KOLKOLDO-600546 format. One record per atom (N, C-alpha, C): x, y, z; residue in one letter. Coordinates in steps of 0.1 Angstrom, whole numbers, padded with zeros to 4 digits, always signed. Layout:
REM KOLKOLDO-600546
XYZA...
REM end
This chain:
REM KOLKOLDO-600546
-0038-0021+0255M-0031-0013+0253M-0032-0008+0238M-0028+0005+0238P-0029+0009+0223P-0017+0006+0215P-0018+0002+0202R-0009-0004+0193R-0001+0005+0191R+0016+0001+0193R+0027+0009+0188R+0037+0001+0178R+0043+0003+0173S+0052-0005+0165S+0059-0012+0176S+0065-0003+0184A+0074-0011+0197A+0077+0002+0205A+0081-0002+0218P+0080+0009+0230P+0092+0019+0229P+0092+0028+0229P+0105+0034+0232P+0118+0027+0238P+0129+0032+0232G+0142+0024+0233G+0140+0011+0226G+0129+0005+0227A+0132-0009+0219A+0142-0010+0206A+0141-0001+0198H+0148+0001+0188H+0162-0002+0191H+0169+0003+0199A+0181+0003+0204A+0185-0012+0208A+0177-0022+0211A+0180-0033+0216A+0178-0041+0207A+0189-0053+0210T+0188-0065+0198T+0185-0077+0207T+0180-0087+0199L+0179-0098+0204L+0188-0108+0208L+0190-0118+0216P+0201-0122+0223P+0204-0135+0212P+0218-0138+0209P+0221-0152+0204P+0212-0161+0205P+0205-0170+0196R+0197-0180+0200R+0203-0194+0197R+0206-0204+0207L+0215-0216+0207L+0207-0226+0204L+0209-0239+0196Q+0200-0250+0200Q+0202-0255+0211Q+0193-0261+0217P+0195-0270+0227P+0207-0281+0224P+0214-0284+0236A+0225-0295+0236A+0215-0308+0234A+0221-0318+0228D+0217-0333+0224D+0213-0340+0241D+0201-0339+0243A+0199-0345+0253A+0197-0359+0252A+0197-0366+0240G+0194-0377+0241G+0209-0386+0246G+0221-0380+0248L+0230-0383+0253L+0231-0385+0264L+0222-0381+0273H+0221-0379+0286H+0208-0385+0290H+0202-0392+0285V+0188-0398+0288V+0189-0408+0305V+0180-0404+0311P+0180-0410+0327P+0172-0426+0325P+0175-0431+0330T+0171-0448+0331T+0173-0454+0347T+0160-0465+0345A+0162-0471+0357A+0177-0476+0364A+0187-0477+0355A+0198-0483+0357A+0208-0472+0360A+0208-0456+0353R+0211-0445+0354R+0202-0435+0358R+0196-0435+0371P+0185-0425+0375P+0189-0411+0376P+0203-0408+0377V+0205-0393+0378V+0217-0390+0369V+0213-0384+0356R+0225-0380+0347R+0228-0364+0350R+0240-0359+0349A+0245-0346+0344A+0248-0341+0335A+0247-0330+0330K+0253-0326+0315K+0259-0312+0322K+0270-0307+0316A+0273-0293+0315A+0272-0284+0304A+0271-0273+0306R+0268-0260+0291R+0277-0249+0297R+0283-0246+0289Q+0289-0231+0289Q+0280-0222+0285Q+0276-0210+0290L+0263-0201+0285L+0271-0187+0286L+0270-0180+0276G+0277-0167+0274G+0264-0154+0279G+0268-0145+0285A+0259-0132+0286A+0251-0129+0275A+0240-0129+0278D+0229-0122+0267D+0230-0134+0254D+0231-0145+0259T+0227-0155+0248T+0214-0165+0254T+0210-0172+0244E+0199-0178+0251E+0196-0192+0241E+0188-0200+0249I+0187-0214+0243I+0174-0216+0240I+0173-0220+0228Q+0157-0220+0220Q+0147-0228+0229Q+0135-0226+0228P+0126-0233+0237P+0123-0247+0237P+0124-0255+0246H+0125-0271+0247H+0118-0276+0257H+0118-0290+0256H+0113-0295+0265H+0119-0308+0267H+0116-0320+0280H+0122-0334+0278H+0109-0339+0285H+0109-0353+0282P+0099-0362+0289P+0104-0365+0302P+0113-0359+0307W+0121-0364+0321W+0121-0348+0331W+0121-0351+0344A+0124-0339+0350A+0136-0332+0351A+0139-0322+0354Q+0154-0318+0355Q+0157-0309+0365Q+0165-0305+0370V+0172-0298+0380V+0182-0290+0373V+0180-0276+0369A+0193-0265+0366A+0198-0261+0376A+0213-0261+0376V+0220-0255+0388V+0234-0245+0379V+0235-0235+0384A+0246-0223+0380A+0258-0229+0390A+0267-0234+0383V+0279-0234+0389V+0285-0221+0392V+0286-0215+0384T+0294-0200+0383T+0283-0193+0374T+0283-0179+0378G+0273-0170+0371G+0261-0171+0375G+0253-0167+0365A+0236-0166+0367A+0230-0168+0355A+0220-0179+0354A+0212-0178+0345A+0197-0174+0346A+0189-0171+0335R+0174-0169+0334R+0168-0179+0327R+0157-0184+0335I+0151-0199+0331I+0135-0190+0329I+0129-0191+0318A+0117-0190+0320A+0105-0203+0316A+0097-0207+0326A+0092-0220+0324A+0079-0221+0333A+0068-0226+0325G+0059-0230+0334G+0048-0215+0337G+0053-0207+0329G+0046-0191+0329G+0049-0184+0340G+0063-0188+0341A+0069-0175+0353A+0086-0178+0347A+0093-0167+0353T+0107-0167+0351T+0113-0167+0364T+0126-0174+0363Y+0134-0179+0375Y+0146-0173+0371Y+0157-0161+0379L+0169-0160+0381L+0175-0172+0389L+0188-0177+0384V+0191-0190+0388V+0206-0183+0393V+0211-0178+0403P+0228-0178+0409P+0231-0189+0415P+0243-0190+0418A+0250-0204+0421A+0246-0210+0433A+0238-0201+0441S+0233-0205+0455S+0218-0213+0454S+0215-0214+0441R+0199-0218+0443R+0198-0225+0428R+0188-0233+0428A+0186-0245+0414A+0171-0243+0411A+0165-0247+0399I+0154-0245+0396I+0149-0258+0392I+0136-0265+0397W+0131-0274+0395W+0122-0275+0383W+0124-0286+0373I+0116-0281+0360I+0108-0295+0360I+0096-0299+0361P+0090-0309+0360P+0090-0314+0341P+0085-0329+0342A+0089-0334+0327A+0078-0328+0318A+0081-0323+0308G+0074-0322+0299G+0070-0304+0298G+0076-0297+0309V+0073-0283+0310V+0084-0276+0297V+0081-0268+0288E+0088-0262+0280E+0098-0249+0287E+0110-0247+0284H+0119-0237+0290H+0126-0231+0280H+0129-0218+0285V+0140-0210+0279V+0151-0209+0288V+0163-0208+0284V+0175-0208+0292V+0182-0196+0286V+0184-0184+0294S+0193-0174+0292S+0201-0170+0300S+0213-0164+0293G+0225-0162+0301G+0224-0147+0307G+0224-0144+0322V+0225-0133+0329V+0238-0125+0323V+0249-0137+0327E+0262-0134+0327E+0265-0145+0322E+0280-0145+0319A+0287-0157+0312A+0289-0169+0326A+0283-0180+0323S+0280-0192+0334S+0285-0202+0328S+0283-0213+0338E+0283-0230+0335E+0272-0235+0339E+0265-0241+0332L+0252-0246+0342L+0254-0261+0341L+0250-0266+0350R+0248-0280+0351R+0235-0284+0350R+0229-0295+0347T+0215-0297+0343T+0216-0313+0348T+0207-0317+0361L+0203-0330+0363L+0194-0337+0354L+0192-0347+0351Y+0179-0353+0342Y+0176-0365+0354Y+0162-0367+0357L+0158-0378+0369L+0147-0386+0360L+0153-0398+0362H+0143-0410+0360H+0134-0410+0370H+0121-0411+0367Q+0108-0411+0377Q+0099-0422+0377Q+0091-0424+0389D+0079-0432+0387D+0068-0422+0381D+0061-0422+0370A+0051-0411+0366A+0040-0411+0375A+0037-0418+0388A+0029-0413+0397A+0037-0404+0407A+0046-0404+0408A+0058-0398+0418A+0066-0390+0415A+0061-0381+0408P+0071-0369+0397P+0082-0359+0404P+0084-0365+0420G+0093-0359+0426G+0108-0366+0427G+0115-0359+0432P+0128-0366+0434P+0131-0379+0443P+0125-0389+0439G+0121-0402+0447G+0113-0401+0459G+0104-0390+0458V+0091-0388+0468V+0078-0399+0467V+0075-0400+0476A+0062-0412+0477A+0053-0403+0467A+0042-0410+0465A+0030-0403+0457A+0020-0393+0464A+0020-0397+0477D+0013-0384+0484D+0023-0374+0490D+0033-0374+0485A+0044-0361+0485A+0046-0356+0471A+0041-0359+0461A+0043-0356+0453A+0042-0341+0444A+0029-0336+0449A+0021-0323+0445A+0029-0314+0443A+0040-0308+0452P+0046-0297+0452P+0058-0297+0437P+0060-0310+0437W+0071-0313+0423W+0065-0313+0410W+0052-0307+0410R+0045-0311+0396R+0048-0297+0390R+0051-0286+0400S+0053-0271+0392S+0067-0271+0394S+0072-0260+0384C+0083-0255+0387C+0087-0249+0402C+0100-0249+0406R+0102-0240+0422R+0118-0241+0423R+0120-0231+0430V+0135-0228+0431V+0139-0232+0447V+0149-0238+0444L+0153-0249+0459L+0165-0241+0462L+0171-0240+0473E+0184-0237+0480E+0192-0248+0475E+0207-0244+0472V+0215-0256+0469V+0227-0253+0480V+0225-0266+0489S+0233-0267+0499S+0249-0269+0498S+0258-0269+0503P+0272-0271+0500P+0272-0285+0494P+0268-0298+0504L+0265-0306+0497L+0262-0309+0485L+0251-0304+0482L+0243-0304+0468L+0252-0301+0458L+0257-0289+0458R+0270-0285+0451R+0281-0292+0447R+0286-0297+0460E+0296-0307+0453E+0295-0320+0451E+0281-0326+0453L+0277-0339+0447L+0272-0334+0432L+0267-0324+0428V+0264-0321+0413V+0278-0318+0405V+0289-0313+0411L+0301-0314+0404L+0311-0327+0402L+0302-0336+0412Q+0312-0347+0412Q+0305-0357+0402Q+0296-0354+0397L+0288-0365+0391L+0293-0365+0374L+0293-0374+0365T+0303-0374+0357T+0290-0366+0346T+0295-0360+0336V+0289-0351+0324V+0292-0359+0312V+0297-0371+0310L+0300-0376+0298L+0288-0380+0292L+0287-0383+0279G+0277-0385+0273G+0276-0403+0270G+0265-0409+0262D+0261-0421+0261D+0274-0422+0248D+0276-0414+0241D+0285-0415+0232D+0301-0417+0237D+0306-0415+0248A+0316-0415+0254A+0326-0426+0252A+0339-0424+0247D+0346-0436+0243D+0361-0434+0247D+0362-0443+0256P+0354-0454+0261P+0341-0453+0267P+0335-0465+0269A+0324-0461+0278A+0328-0463+0293A+0319-0458+0304P+0324-0457+0317P+0324-0471+0322P+0334-0474+0332P+0336-0488+0335P+0325-0489+0348P+0325-0502+0351A+0311-0508+0361A+0314-0498+0373A+0328-0498+0378E+0328-0488+0391E+0322-0477+0390E+0330-0470+0378A+0323-0454+0378A+0309-0454+0378A+0302-0461+0370L+0288-0462+0369L+0280-0467+0383L+0287-0474+0391A+0282-0477+0406A+0284-0467+0412A+0298-0456+0411R+0295-0446+0422R+0287-0431+0415R+0284-0432+0402E+0274-0426+0398E+0259-0426+0407E+0258-0440+0407R+0246-0441+0411R+0243-0440+0426R+0255-0440+0438R+0254-0438+0447R+0256-0422+0450R+0264-0414+0441L+0263-0400+0441L+0247-0396+0440L+0241-0403+0429G+0229-0401+0427G+0217-0400+0438G+0219-0410+0444D+0211-0413+0457D+0213-0401+0465D+0222-0397+0466L+0224-0388+0477L+0224-0374+0471L+0221-0370+0458V+0213-0361+0449V+0200-0360+0452V+0196-0372+0452L+0181-0367+0454L+0175-0368+0467L+0185-0373+0478D+0180-0369+0492D+0183-0354+0495D+0194-0350+0489E+0195-0335+0489E+0184-0325+0483E+0180-0331+0474L+0172-0323+0470L+0154-0325+0475L+0152-0338+0482R+0143-0338+0490R+0143-0327+0506R+0153-0326+0510R+0158-0318+0520R+0158-0305+0516R+0157-0301+0504A+0160-0283+0501A+0150-0279+0502A+0150-0263+0509A+0142-0257+0512A+0139-0251+0498A+0122-0249+0494P+0118-0239+0484P+0117-0227+0485P+0121-0218+0478L+0124-0204+0478L+0113-0195+0471L+0107-0186+0476P+0096-0176+0467P+0102-0167+0457P+0110-0174+0447L+0115-0165+0440L+0113-0163+0424L+0100-0173+0424G+0096-0172+0406G+0087-0158+0405G+0091-0155+0390V+0082-0142+0390V+0074-0147+0382V+0060-0145+0380P+0048-0151+0373P+0050-0141+0361P+0046-0146+0348L+0047-0139+0332L+0030-0139+0326L+0025-0130+0324P+0011-0127+0318P+0012-0137+0302P-0001-0137+0298R-0003-0144+0286R-0006-0132+0274R-0010-0122+0278D-0011-0109+0273D+0004-0104+0266D+0004-0108+0252K+0022-0103+0247K+0024-0090+0248K+0016-0079+0249R+0023-0070+0251R+0026-0065+0266R+0020-0070+0277L+0021-0067+0289L+0030-0076+0293L+0033-0088+0286R+0046-0095+0287R+0059-0091+0281R+0054-0083+0272A+0070-0078+0268A+0074-0066+0280A+0064-0060+0285L+0069-0049+0294L+0073-0057+0306L+0069-0067+0310C+0075-0075+0321C+0086-0079+0319C+0090-0083+0307Q+0104-0090+0302Q+0116-0077+0305Q+0111-0064+0302A+0119-0052+0302A+0122-0049+0317A+0111-0050+0321V+0112-0047+0340V+0123-0057+0345V+0119-0068+0341I+0129-0082+0347I+0146-0082+0343I+0144-0075+0328A+0157-0072+0324A+0166-0060+0331A+0159-0050+0334E+0164-0036+0340E+0153-0031+0350E+0152-0038+0361P+0141-0033+0367P+0141-0020+0375P+0154-0012+0378T+0155+0000+0382T+0152+0013+0369T+0153+0009+0359R+0150+0019+0348R+0138+0029+0352R+0130+0023+0358H+0117+0032+0359H+0111+0025+0375H+0110+0034+0386A+0105+0033+0396A+0092+0029+0398A+0080+0036+0390T+0066+0034+0393T+0060+0029+0376T+0050+0025+0380L+0043+0021+0367L+0039+0029+0360L+0039+0043+0365A+0035+0053+0355A+0047+0052+0346A+0061+0054+0347G+0071+0053+0339G+0073+0043+0331G+0068+0031+0334W+0066+0019+0326W+0057+0018+0315W+0044+0023+0318A+0034+0027+0309A+0036+0036+0301A+0044+0046+0303R+0047+0055+0293R+0054+0051+0285R+0065+0041+0286E+0077+0033+0279E+0069+0027+0267E+0057+0019+0273A+0051+0010+0266A+0037+0015+0256A+0036+0028+0258G+0029+0033+0253G+0013+0034+0255G+0011+0029+0266A-0002+0028+0273A-0003+0036+0287A-0014+0036+0289S-0022+0044+0299S-0018+0036+0313S-0013+0044+0322E-0012+0036+0338E-0022+0028+0339E-0034+0034+0339R-0049+0026+0343R-0048+0013+0338R-0047+0014+0321T-0049+0002+0315T-0036-0010+0318T-0026-0005+0322V-0016-0014+0326V-0017-0019+0338V-0022-0013+0347A-0026-0017+0362A-0039-0027+0361A-0048-0023+0353R-0060-0036+0353R-0052-0048+0349R-0046-0048+0336L-0037-0060+0327L-0032-0068+0339L-0022-0063+0349F-0019-0067+0360F-0027-0076+0367F-0040-0067+0373R-0050-0077+0380R-0056-0086+0373R-0058-0084+0361E-0066-0097+0357E-0057-0106+0351E-0044-0105+0345Q-0036-0117+0340Q-0027-0122+0353Q-0022-0114+0361L-0013-0119+0374L-0021-0116+0385L-0032-0112+0388A-0039-0115+0400A-0029-0105+0410A-0025-0094+0408T-0016-0089+0414T-0013-0073+0412T-0007-0067+0422H-0005-0051+0417H+0008-0052+0415H+0014-0042+0403F+0023-0041+0398F+0035-0039+0409F+0035-0031+0417S+0043-0030+0430S+0049-0044+0435S+0038-0052+0438A+0041-0065+0442A+0049-0074+0436A+0043-0072+0421W+0050-0079+0413W+0065-0075+0412W+0067-0063+0411R+0082-0058+0408R+0089-0062+0418R+0084-0064+0432E+0091-0067+0441E+0097-0081+0439E+0088-0092+0434Q+0094-0103+0433Q+0104-0102+0423Q+0107-0095+0413V+0115-0089+0403V+0127-0087+0412V+0126-0076+0417L+0140-0073+0429L+0146-0082+0439L+0140-0091+0444L+0142-0104+0450L+0150-0113+0442L+0147-0114+0431A+0150-0123+0426A+0163-0118+0418A+0161-0103+0417R+0180-0101+0414R+0187-0099+0424R+0180-0096+0434A+0190-0094+0449A+0197-0107+0452A+0191-0121+0448A+0195-0133+0450A+0207-0134+0441A+0205-0129+0432T+0219-0131+0418T+0229-0123+0428T+0229-0111+0430L+0237-0101+0434L+0245-0107+0448L+0236-0115+0455A+0241-0117+0470A+0250-0130+0468A+0246-0135+0456A+0253-0150+0454A+0268-0143+0447A+0270-0133+0446Q+0283-0127+0437Q+0290-0119+0451Q+0283-0121+0459G+0290-0118+0471G+0289-0102+0476G+0279-0095+0468R+0277-0080+0474R+0273-0077+0485R+0275-0068+0493P+0270-0065+0506P+0255-0060+0504P+0250-0060+0516M+0233-0059+0515M+0233-0045+0512M+0242-0034+0516G+0240-0019+0513G+0242-0016+0499G+0252-0024+0492V+0253-0021+0478V+0243-0024+0470V+0238-0040+0476I+0226-0043+0468I+0211-0033+0467I+0211-0029+0479A+0201-0021+0481A+0202-0007+0474A+0216-0004+0473A+0216+0007+0464A+0215+0006+0450A+0219-0005+0446E+0220-0008+0431E+0203-0014+0427E+0196-0013+0438L+0182-0018+0434L+0174-0007+0435L+0179+0006+0438G+0173+0020+0438G+0165+0022+0453G+0170+0014+0463Y+0164+0017+0475Y+0172+0028+0485Y+0168+0039+0491A+0177+0052+0498A+0186+0044+0509A+0180+0033+0514S+0188+0026+0524S+0189+0011+0525S+0198+0005+0532A+0195-0008+0536A+0186-0015+0541A+0180-0004+0551S+0171-0007+0559S+0156-0006+0550S+0156+0001+0545A+0147+0002+0537A+0144-0010+0526A+0155-0015+0521F+0156-0028+0515F+0151-0038+0525F+0158-0037+0538G+0155-0050+0545G+0138-0049+0548G+0134-0037+0551A+0119-0038+0551A+0106-0048+0542A+0113-0044+0528M+0107-0050+0516M+0109-0065+0515M+0121-0067+0521V+0123-0084+0521V+0117-0089+0530V+0117-0084+0543R+0108-0087+0554R+0096-0091+0555R+0088-0082+0546R+0074-0078+0542R+0070-0091+0532R+0083-0093+0521A+0078-0103+0510A+0081-0116+0516A+0090-0121+0521V+0097-0133+0527V+0093-0137+0542V+0091-0128+0548G+0089-0129+0561G+0103-0133+0569G+0115-0128+0564A+0127-0131+0569A+0137-0121+0564A+0147-0117+0576P+0157-0102+0570P+0165-0109+0559P+0171-0100+0552P+0177-0102+0542P+0191-0111+0547P+0197-0107+0555G+0208-0118+0558G+0206-0131+0561G+0195-0136+0562R+0188-0151+0565R+0183-0155+0551R+0176-0146+0546F+0170-0152+0533F+0181-0154+0520F+0190-0146+0522F+0202-0146+0512F+0212-0154+0519F+0211-0160+0529A+0225-0165+0533A+0230-0175+0525A+0223-0180+0514G+0228-0191+0508G+0237-0182+0494G+0237-0169+0495G+0247-0165+0483G+0258-0161+0488G
REM end
């Protein structure tokens, strides 16, 4: 891409406040306490600095919605979805709107890095993935204690036994949770990555690659080539993944499909529905049923 100091409109943007990660050392999962829960309030347009953990985690938005960049992709996490992040994967959590996040930390066998799955079923759990949150899983997450190891007084034996029972059910629900194709891959190229992040932040600002390329100060041909080289896809297909993720967030807020279609720039609900069917093989009402 031709070099510019910043794309048009970038000077008006401000970087989100960057927060320090909470002290995960107070919620370390162990063989005795294999599922630990932590709560955090996250304001809109705030960001938790990049970090990682030596254990797997599941991020669930109890209210609002968050964006998590991890493993070379970005994920929108509304209240009806969760994101699985394997051990050691660096991630950045950002607030799309004011939200309450619950994070589950899992103690695992190194040979089987899933939620209590056998080693021969572990492969899908070695990468980040979006999962449906069933009503039961949501309630179990809310019932888990979020007190850290510095709690005074320490939890009594009965409370720890209850946490263990709830944790067993959480693992069972995670194993049963349906994975969803809602991750949006991000490129390595820094300028293309900046363009992609601008699309994720405001996907309807331009409807075509030509508009985004002009804003980035690059030719449409150059940007199209970078999409093929870096992401092995075309811009239109990649942008559809962005729109699906945004639609999931809006559906979780209870917006009707017609309103969602209009907000995402579609001329009609049927046109939006055709895109969803083409992308995921299911109609919007079924695909977003968790919202």
